[in-house]
C-alpha positions as CSV (number, residue, x, y, z in Angstrom):
1,M,28.1,-52.8,0.7
2,F,25.0,-51.1,0.1
3,S,25.1,-51.6,-3.8
4,L,25.7,-55.4,-3.2
5,E,22.8,-55.5,-0.8
6,R,20.6,-53.6,-3.0
7,I,21.5,-55.8,-6.0
8,F,20.8,-58.9,-3.8
9,D,17.3,-57.4,-2.7
10,D,16.4,-56.8,-6.5
11,L,17.3,-60.2,-7.6
12,T,15.4,-61.7,-4.7
13,D,12.2,-59.7,-5.7
14,T,12.8,-60.9,-9.4
15,V,13.1,-64.3,-8.4
16,T,10.0,-64.2,-6.1
17,E,7.9,-62.5,-8.7
18,G,8.9,-65.0,-11.3
19,V,7.8,-67.9,-9.0
20,N,4.6,-66.2,-8.2
21,R,4.0,-65.9,-12.0
22,L,5.0,-69.4,-12.7
23,L,2.6,-70.7,-9.9
24,D,-0.3,-68.4,-11.2
25,R,-0.1,-66.6,-7.7
26,E,0.2,-63.2,-9.1
27,I,-1.7,-61.2,-11.9
28,R,-1.2,-57.6,-13.2
29,I,-4.2,-55.9,-14.7
30,G,-3.6,-52.7,-16.8
31,V,-6.6,-50.3,-16.8
32,T,-6.2,-48.4,-20.0
33,G,-8.3,-45.3,-20.3
34,F,-8.2,-41.7,-21.6
35,S,-8.8,-38.5,-19.5
36,R,-12.2,-38.4,-17.8
37,G,-13.0,-42.1,-19.1
38,G,-13.8,-43.3,-15.5
39,K,-10.4,-44.9,-14.6
40,T,-10.3,-43.7,-10.9
41,A,-13.9,-44.7,-10.3
42,F,-13.4,-48.1,-11.8
43,L,-10.4,-48.8,-9.6
44,T,-12.3,-47.7,-6.5
45,S,-15.0,-49.9,-7.4
46,L,-12.8,-52.9,-8.2
47,V,-10.9,-52.5,-4.9
48,N,-14.3,-52.1,-3.0
49,A,-15.5,-55.3,-4.5
50,V,-12.5,-57.2,-3.6
51,C,-12.5,-55.7,0.0
52,N,-15.9,-57.0,0.7
53,F,-15.4,-60.6,-0.4
54,D,-15.8,-61.6,3.2
55,R,-19.4,-60.4,3.3
56,Q,-22.0,-63.1,3.5
57,D,-24.1,-61.3,0.7
58,S,-21.1,-61.3,-1.8
59,A,-22.3,-64.2,-4.0
60,A,-25.8,-62.5,-4.2
61,R,-24.2,-59.2,-5.2
62,L,-22.0,-60.8,-7.8
63,P,-24.2,-63.5,-9.2
64,R,-22.3,-63.8,-12.4
65,F,-19.0,-64.1,-10.7
66,A,-19.5,-67.9,-10.3
67,E,-16.0,-68.6,-9.1
68,Y,-16.8,-66.8,-5.9
69,E,-18.6,-69.8,-4.5
70,R,-17.0,-72.4,-6.7
71,E,-13.6,-71.8,-5.8
72,G,-14.3,-70.8,-2.3
73,I,-13.2,-67.3,-2.1
74,F,-13.5,-66.2,1.6
75,Y,-11.4,-62.9,1.8
76,G,-10.1,-60.0,-0.2
77,G,-8.0,-57.0,1.0
78,V,-5.2,-54.6,0.4
79,V,-1.6,-55.6,1.1
80,A,1.7,-53.7,0.7
81,N,2.8,-52.8,-2.7
82,H,5.7,-54.0,-4.7
83,D,7.4,-50.9,-5.0
84,L,7.3,-48.9,-1.7
85,S,8.7,-45.8,-3.4
86,V,5.5,-45.5,-5.6
87,P,2.5,-43.6,-3.8
88,A,-0.3,-46.0,-2.8
89,F,-3.7,-45.6,-4.7
90,P,-5.9,-43.5,-2.5
91,Y,-8.7,-46.0,-2.2
92,Q,-9.9,-44.9,1.3
93,E,-10.1,-41.4,0.3
94,C,-11.9,-42.2,-2.9
95,Y,-14.5,-44.3,-1.0
96,D,-14.7,-41.6,1.6
97,A,-15.7,-39.1,-1.0
98,L,-18.6,-41.2,-1.9
99,V,-20.1,-41.5,1.5
100,G,-19.0,-38.2,3.4
101,V,-21.3,-35.5,4.4
102,S,-21.2,-33.8,1.0
103,P,-20.9,-37.0,-1.4
104,H,-18.9,-36.4,-4.5
105,W,-17.2,-38.3,-7.3
106,P,-13.4,-39.4,-6.6
107,V,-10.9,-36.8,-7.8
108,P,-9.3,-38.1,-11.0
109,T,-5.5,-38.9,-10.3
110,E,-2.8,-36.4,-11.0
111,G,0.1,-38.7,-10.5
112,L,1.2,-42.5,-10.5
113,S,0.1,-44.7,-7.8
114,E,-0.3,-48.5,-7.2
115,I,-2.5,-51.0,-5.3
116,R,-1.9,-54.6,-4.7
117,L,-4.8,-56.8,-3.5
118,E,-4.8,-60.3,-2.1
119,V,-7.6,-62.8,-2.7
120,K,-7.8,-65.8,-0.4
121,F,-9.8,-68.9,-1.6
122,A,-9.9,-72.6,-0.8
123,D,-7.2,-75.0,-2.2
124,R,-9.2,-77.8,-3.9
125,R,-6.1,-80.0,-4.5
126,L,-6.3,-83.5,-2.9
127,L,-3.1,-83.5,-1.2
128,V,-3.7,-80.3,0.8
129,P,-7.3,-80.6,2.3
130,G,-8.4,-77.6,4.3
131,A,-5.7,-75.4,3.1
132,H,-6.1,-72.1,1.1
133,R,-4.5,-70.2,-1.7
134,S,-3.9,-66.5,-2.3
135,L,-3.8,-64.6,-5.5
136,Y,-2.3,-61.2,-5.7
137,I,-3.6,-58.6,-8.0
138,D,-1.6,-55.6,-9.0
139,L,-3.2,-52.4,-10.3
140,W,-1.7,-49.0,-11.4
141,D,-3.5,-45.7,-11.6
142,Y,-2.1,-42.7,-13.6
143,P,-3.6,-39.7,-15.3
144,G,-5.3,-40.4,-18.7
145,E,-3.2,-37.8,-20.2
146,W,0.0,-39.6,-19.6
147,L,-1.2,-42.7,-21.3
148,L,-1.2,-41.2,-24.7
149,D,2.5,-40.6,-24.7
150,L,3.1,-44.3,-25.2
151,M,2.3,-43.6,-28.8
152,L,5.8,-41.6,-28.8
153,L,7.7,-44.9,-28.1
154,D,8.1,-45.8,-31.5
155,L,8.1,-42.2,-33.2
156,S,11.2,-40.2,-34.0
157,Y,11.0,-36.6,-33.6
158,E,10.4,-36.1,-37.3
159,Q,7.5,-38.8,-37.2
160,F,6.1,-37.0,-34.1
161,S,6.3,-33.4,-36.0
162,A,4.5,-35.0,-39.0
163,L,1.8,-36.6,-37.0
164,M,1.1,-33.3,-34.9
165,R,1.3,-31.2,-38.0
166,T,-1.4,-33.3,-39.6
167,Q,-3.6,-33.2,-36.6
168,V,-3.4,-29.2,-36.3
169,Q,-4.4,-29.0,-40.0
170,K,-7.0,-31.6,-39.7
171,L,-8.5,-29.9,-36.7
172,L,-8.4,-26.2,-38.1
173,K,-12.3,-26.0,-38.3
174,L,-12.9,-27.2,-34.9
175,I,-9.9,-25.5,-33.2
176,P,-9.0,-22.1,-35.2
177,A,-6.1,-21.4,-32.9
178,G,-4.2,-24.0,-34.9
179,E,-3.8,-21.2,-37.6
180,T,-1.7,-19.1,-34.9
181,L,0.2,-22.2,-34.0
182,L,1.2,-23.0,-37.6
183,A,2.3,-19.5,-38.1
184,L,4.5,-19.5,-35.1
185,G,6.1,-22.8,-36.4
186,A,6.8,-21.5,-39.7
187,A,8.5,-18.4,-38.3
188,L,11.1,-20.5,-36.3
189,K,14.5,-20.7,-38.1
190,P,15.7,-24.3,-37.7
191,D,19.3,-23.4,-38.2
192,K,19.7,-20.6,-35.8
193,S,20.6,-20.8,-32.1
194,P,17.4,-21.1,-29.9
195,H,15.8,-18.0,-28.7
196,P,14.4,-18.3,-25.3
197,R,11.5,-16.0,-25.8
198,E,10.6,-17.3,-29.3
199,L,10.6,-20.8,-28.0
200,R,8.8,-20.2,-24.8
201,Q,6.1,-18.6,-27.1
202,A,5.8,-21.3,-29.2
203,V,5.6,-23.9,-26.1
204,E,2.8,-21.7,-24.6
205,S,0.9,-21.7,-28.0
206,Y,1.3,-25.4,-28.4
207,V,0.1,-26.2,-24.9
208,S,-2.8,-23.8,-25.3
209,W,-3.7,-25.9,-28.5
210,L,-3.4,-29.1,-26.6
211,R,-5.7,-27.8,-23.7
212,E,-8.2,-26.6,-26.3
213,C,-8.2,-30.3,-27.8
214,K,-8.5,-31.9,-24.4
215,A,-11.6,-29.4,-23.6
216,R,-13.2,-30.4,-26.8
217,G,-13.0,-34.2,-25.9
218,L,-10.2,-35.1,-28.5
219,T,-7.8,-37.8,-27.2
220,M,-4.5,-37.3,-29.3
221,V,-3.2,-34.8,-26.9
222,V,0.6,-35.5,-26.8
223,P,2.8,-35.1,-25.0
224,G,0.5,-35.5,-22.2
225,R,2.7,-34.1,-19.5
226,F,2.3,-30.8,-21.4
227,V,-1.2,-30.5,-19.9
228,L,-0.6,-32.3,-16.7
229,P,3.1,-32.0,-15.8
230,G,3.0,-33.4,-12.3
231,N,6.4,-33.2,-10.8
232,L,7.8,-31.9,-14.1
233,Q,6.2,-28.5,-13.9
234,G,8.7,-25.9,-15.1
235,A,11.2,-28.5,-16.2
236,P,13.2,-27.8,-19.3
237,L,12.4,-31.3,-20.4
238,L,8.8,-29.9,-21.3
239,E,10.4,-27.1,-23.4
240,F,10.0,-28.4,-26.9
241,V,7.3,-28.5,-29.5
242,P,6.8,-30.5,-32.8
243,W,8.2,-28.9,-35.8
244,L,5.2,-27.7,-37.7
245,G,7.1,-25.6,-40.4
246,Q,9.0,-27.0,-43.6
247,K,10.7,-30.3,-43.4
248,V,14.2,-30.0,-42.1
249,S,16.9,-32.1,-44.0
250,R,20.1,-31.2,-41.7
251,A,20.4,-28.9,-38.8
252,P,23.9,-27.7,-37.4
253,Q,25.1,-28.5,-33.8
254,G,23.4,-26.2,-31.1
255,S,20.7,-25.1,-33.5
256,L,17.1,-24.7,-32.6
257,Y,16.0,-27.8,-34.6
258,Q,18.5,-29.9,-32.9
259,T,17.7,-28.5,-29.5
260,L,14.1,-29.6,-29.8
261,Q,15.0,-33.0,-31.3
262,Q,17.3,-33.6,-28.4
263,R,14.7,-32.5,-25.6
264,Y,12.1,-34.6,-27.4
265,E,14.4,-37.7,-27.3
266,A,15.2,-37.1,-23.5
267,Y,11.4,-36.8,-22.8
268,R,10.9,-40.0,-24.6
269,R,13.7,-41.8,-22.9
270,E,13.4,-40.4,-19.3
271,V,9.8,-40.0,-19.1
272,V,7.8,-42.4,-21.6
273,E,10.1,-45.2,-21.4
274,R,10.3,-45.2,-17.6
275,F,6.4,-44.8,-17.4
276,Y,6.0,-47.9,-19.7
277,R,8.3,-50.0,-17.7
278,E,6.8,-49.1,-14.3
279,C,3.2,-49.6,-15.5
280,F,2.7,-51.5,-18.6
281,S,5.7,-53.8,-19.4
282,A,4.5,-56.8,-17.4
283,L,0.9,-56.9,-17.9
284,D,-1.1,-60.0,-18.0
285,R,-4.6,-58.8,-18.6
286,Q,-6.1,-55.4,-19.9
287,V,-9.1,-53.4,-19.4
288,V,-9.8,-50.6,-21.8
289,L,-12.4,-48.3,-20.8
290,I,-14.2,-46.2,-23.5
291,D,-16.5,-43.3,-22.7
292,C,-19.0,-43.4,-25.8
293,F,-21.0,-40.6,-24.6
294,Q,-18.1,-38.1,-24.7
295,A,-17.2,-39.4,-28.2
296,L,-20.7,-38.7,-29.3
297,R,-21.1,-35.4,-27.8
298,G,-17.9,-34.2,-29.2
299,G,-18.9,-34.5,-32.8
300,E,-17.6,-36.4,-35.9
301,E,-13.9,-35.2,-35.3
302,V,-13.9,-36.3,-31.8
303,F,-15.4,-39.8,-32.6
304,H,-13.0,-40.7,-35.2
305,N,-10.0,-39.2,-33.1
306,V,-10.8,-41.6,-30.3
307,N,-10.6,-44.6,-32.8
308,E,-7.3,-43.3,-34.3
309,T,-5.7,-42.6,-31.1
310,L,-6.7,-46.1,-29.6
311,Q,-5.1,-47.8,-32.7
312,A,-2.0,-45.9,-32.3
313,L,-1.9,-46.6,-28.5
314,L,-2.5,-50.3,-28.6
315,K,0.5,-51.0,-30.8
316,N,2.7,-50.4,-27.9
317,F,1.6,-53.3,-25.8
318,S,2.6,-56.9,-26.0
319,Y,-0.1,-59.3,-26.8
320,G,-0.2,-63.2,-27.0
321,D,-0.4,-66.4,-25.0
322,N,1.6,-66.9,-22.2
323,N,3.8,-70.1,-22.0
324,L,6.1,-71.2,-19.3
325,L,9.1,-68.9,-20.3
326,T,7.1,-65.7,-21.2
327,R,5.0,-65.9,-18.1
328,I,8.3,-65.6,-16.1
329,F,10.5,-63.2,-18.1
330,S,8.4,-61.6,-20.7
331,P,4.7,-61.5,-19.8
332,R,2.0,-60.9,-22.6
333,I,-1.3,-59.7,-22.3
334,D,-3.4,-62.8,-22.8
335,K,-7.0,-61.3,-22.3
336,V,-8.4,-58.0,-23.2
337,I,-11.9,-56.6,-22.5
338,F,-13.2,-53.3,-24.1
339,A,-15.7,-51.8,-21.6
340,A,-18.2,-48.9,-22.4
341,T,-18.1,-46.9,-19.2
342,K,-21.1,-44.9,-17.7
343,A,-23.8,-47.6,-18.7
344,D,-26.0,-46.4,-15.9
345,Q,-26.9,-43.3,-18.0
346,V,-29.0,-45.4,-20.3
347,T,-31.7,-47.9,-19.5
348,F,-31.3,-51.7,-19.6
349,A,-33.2,-51.7,-23.0
350,E,-30.6,-49.3,-24.6
351,Q,-27.5,-51.0,-23.1
352,P,-27.3,-53.5,-26.2
353,H,-27.1,-50.5,-28.4
354,L,-24.3,-49.2,-26.4
355,L,-22.4,-52.3,-26.7
356,S,-22.9,-52.4,-30.4
357,L,-21.6,-48.8,-30.7
358,L,-18.6,-49.6,-28.5
359,Q,-17.7,-52.6,-30.8
360,S,-18.0,-50.5,-34.1
361,L,-15.9,-47.7,-32.3
362,V,-13.2,-49.9,-31.4
363,S,-13.2,-52.5,-34.1
364,P,-10.0,-51.4,-35.9
365,A,-8.1,-51.3,-32.7
366,A,-9.5,-54.8,-31.6
367,R,-8.3,-56.3,-34.9
368,Q,-4.7,-55.4,-33.9
369,V,-5.2,-57.4,-30.7
370,A,-6.9,-60.3,-32.6
371,A,-4.0,-60.5,-34.9
372,A,-1.7,-61.6,-31.9
373,G,-4.4,-64.6,-31.3
374,I,-6.0,-63.0,-28.5
375,K,-9.8,-62.9,-28.3
376,C,-11.4,-59.5,-27.2
377,E,-14.5,-59.3,-25.0
378,Y,-16.9,-56.4,-25.0
379,L,-18.9,-55.1,-22.1
380,V,-21.1,-52.3,-20.8
381,L,-20.1,-51.2,-17.6
382,A,-21.2,-48.9,-14.6
383,A,-18.2,-49.1,-12.0
384,I,-20.2,-46.9,-9.7
385,A,-23.8,-47.2,-10.7
386,A,-25.5,-43.8,-9.8
387,T,-29.0,-44.8,-11.2
388,R,-31.5,-47.6,-10.7
389,C,-33.5,-49.0,-13.8
390,F,-37.0,-50.0,-13.4
391,E,-40.2,-50.3,-15.5
392,L,-43.4,-48.3,-15.0
393,E,-46.6,-47.7,-17.2
394,Y,-46.4,-44.6,-19.1
395,Q,-49.1,-43.4,-21.7
396,G,-50.5,-46.9,-21.6
397,R,-47.5,-48.9,-22.1
398,L,-44.6,-50.2,-19.9
399,T,-41.5,-47.9,-20.1
400,Q,-38.0,-48.3,-18.6
401,V,-36.9,-45.3,-16.7
402,L,-34.0,-44.4,-14.5
403,S,-33.9,-43.0,-11.0
404,T,-31.0,-41.7,-8.7
405,G,-33.0,-42.8,-5.7
406,R,-32.4,-39.6,-4.1
407,E,-35.3,-37.9,-2.2
408,G,-37.3,-35.4,-4.3
409,E,-35.6,-36.4,-7.7
410,K,-38.0,-37.6,-10.2
411,W,-37.7,-40.6,-12.5
412,Y,-36.7,-39.9,-16.3
413,N,-36.2,-41.6,-19.5
414,P,-33.0,-40.4,-21.2
415,G,-34.0,-41.6,-24.7
416,E,-32.5,-43.9,-27.2
417,F,-28.9,-44.6,-27.8
418,P,-27.4,-45.2,-31.3
419,A,-26.4,-48.7,-32.1
420,Q,-24.1,-47.7,-34.9
421,W,-22.2,-44.7,-35.8
422,S,-23.4,-42.4,-38.4
423,L,-23.6,-38.4,-38.6
424,E,-27.4,-38.7,-38.5
425,A,-27.2,-40.9,-35.3
426,M,-24.7,-38.6,-33.7
427,E,-26.8,-35.5,-34.4
428,H,-30.1,-37.3,-33.2
429,F,-28.1,-38.1,-30.1
430,Q,-27.0,-34.6,-29.4
431,R,-30.5,-33.3,-29.9
432,F,-32.7,-35.7,-28.1
433,F,-30.5,-37.7,-25.7
434,L,-31.1,-36.4,-22.1
435,H,-27.6,-36.1,-20.6
436,K,-27.6,-35.5,-16.8
437,E,-24.9,-34.8,-14.5
438,L,-25.4,-37.8,-12.1
439,P,-24.5,-37.4,-8.4
440,P,-22.9,-40.2,-6.5
441,P,-25.4,-43.2,-5.4
442,P,-26.6,-42.8,-1.9
443,L,-24.2,-44.8,0.4
444,G,-23.9,-45.3,4.1
445,D,-20.3,-45.8,5.4
446,G,-19.2,-49.4,5.0
447,D,-21.9,-50.1,2.3
448,P,-20.6,-51.9,-0.9
449,I,-20.3,-49.8,-4.1
450,P,-23.4,-50.5,-6.4
451,A,-22.0,-51.5,-10.1
452,Q,-23.3,-52.8,-13.2
453,N,-21.5,-55.8,-14.8
454,L,-18.5,-55.6,-12.7
455,D,-19.3,-59.4,-11.6
456,I,-18.8,-60.3,-15.3
457,M,-15.6,-58.6,-15.5
458,L,-14.2,-60.1,-12.4
459,S,-15.1,-63.7,-13.8
460,Y,-13.5,-63.0,-17.0
461,M,-10.2,-61.8,-15.6
462,L,-9.8,-64.0,-12.7
463,R,-11.4,-67.4,-13.6
464,D,-8.3,-69.2,-14.9
465,K,-6.4,-67.8,-12.0
466,L,-8.5,-69.2,-9.3
467,A,-8.9,-72.8,-10.7
């Protein structure tokens, strides 16, 4: 009886969701970002903006979100999630971190969470005067480390091993520990039974190498659960490594090579595929957050690694126009926006350069999306703006400077930001650009979170759903 009730409930949910999609009452926005790319800060700011839609100053605070007044938006808030078994995104805790006695940035997530928003706006249709409509927005949060696992969806164990072998060899100058890892891999005997101590040593060495990659700002850190295991800590599912020795043509039943292959396939099936189904299989829109500052500070290898990883990652999303059937049964991503985060670290005069660098950084990945007939947009974004930009006279001319607005902290000019990638531009940035670890903006409890260009993003993502 329980099973029949459960099947009926699942069917009802599916039909309801399909009707909502058909009538454009629901939208799923995928926020794609690498580790430390600002994903949690972005979600906190986005939720805060929606939850303040009932404030009288909303139109003034979001001047380029023209739909706010045009479509008669009058309310936004958090409602119950679709899946009650998934933890709720800790919005209130993230906001409280910004306004507490000792303000600090929201702690990056270490697990999967979801939040569902409702936006209420006037119904302009002639037959229902005075009525209102609702748009539901579903958002997911997850560790950036887990995101990279999506590239494993289409890789066999042999392909995964070849990819990581190439990565280890390519990064030997940057991460010399790769020599030890390659030596350990070469010493493993593919046709022998797995030896627990040798396998554990190889896994520990590989995890150590991945952690070093992450610390250097590299993005191709896979499998992601190796550096942030979550509830899989200590699970045998994580006890495998890519095969870094000579290519293996065949391995007997119960051999080390076959054991590694089977564990990789189990990880891909039970962890990666499930993660994709829950978070990414039914997206309508996508926001791709890119930290250009981190890419520049990391050096040439990091900059190109970000591009390479992004290309591999976006292959696993479904892009294209949504017609009547695809909207219900197989939704596709029909709008993509690439956003350069932390735009509050440069002056307004330098933000066009940040935008230009973003476009050059993601251009190969953007071409993949464009091939599906989807136009990409580009934006510089400060989800939580920690500085204010203003002009003052300095050495006889007007100069733009930044200020945190905190008592006792002086204004400063961080310097020029490169508009295009080159080794010379990267070296100049590393030598002369003033990078500061900014505190959160001064906020009182209940204050809206200041942001830069969030109103543009809201308009791009929601305008057609509010019409």
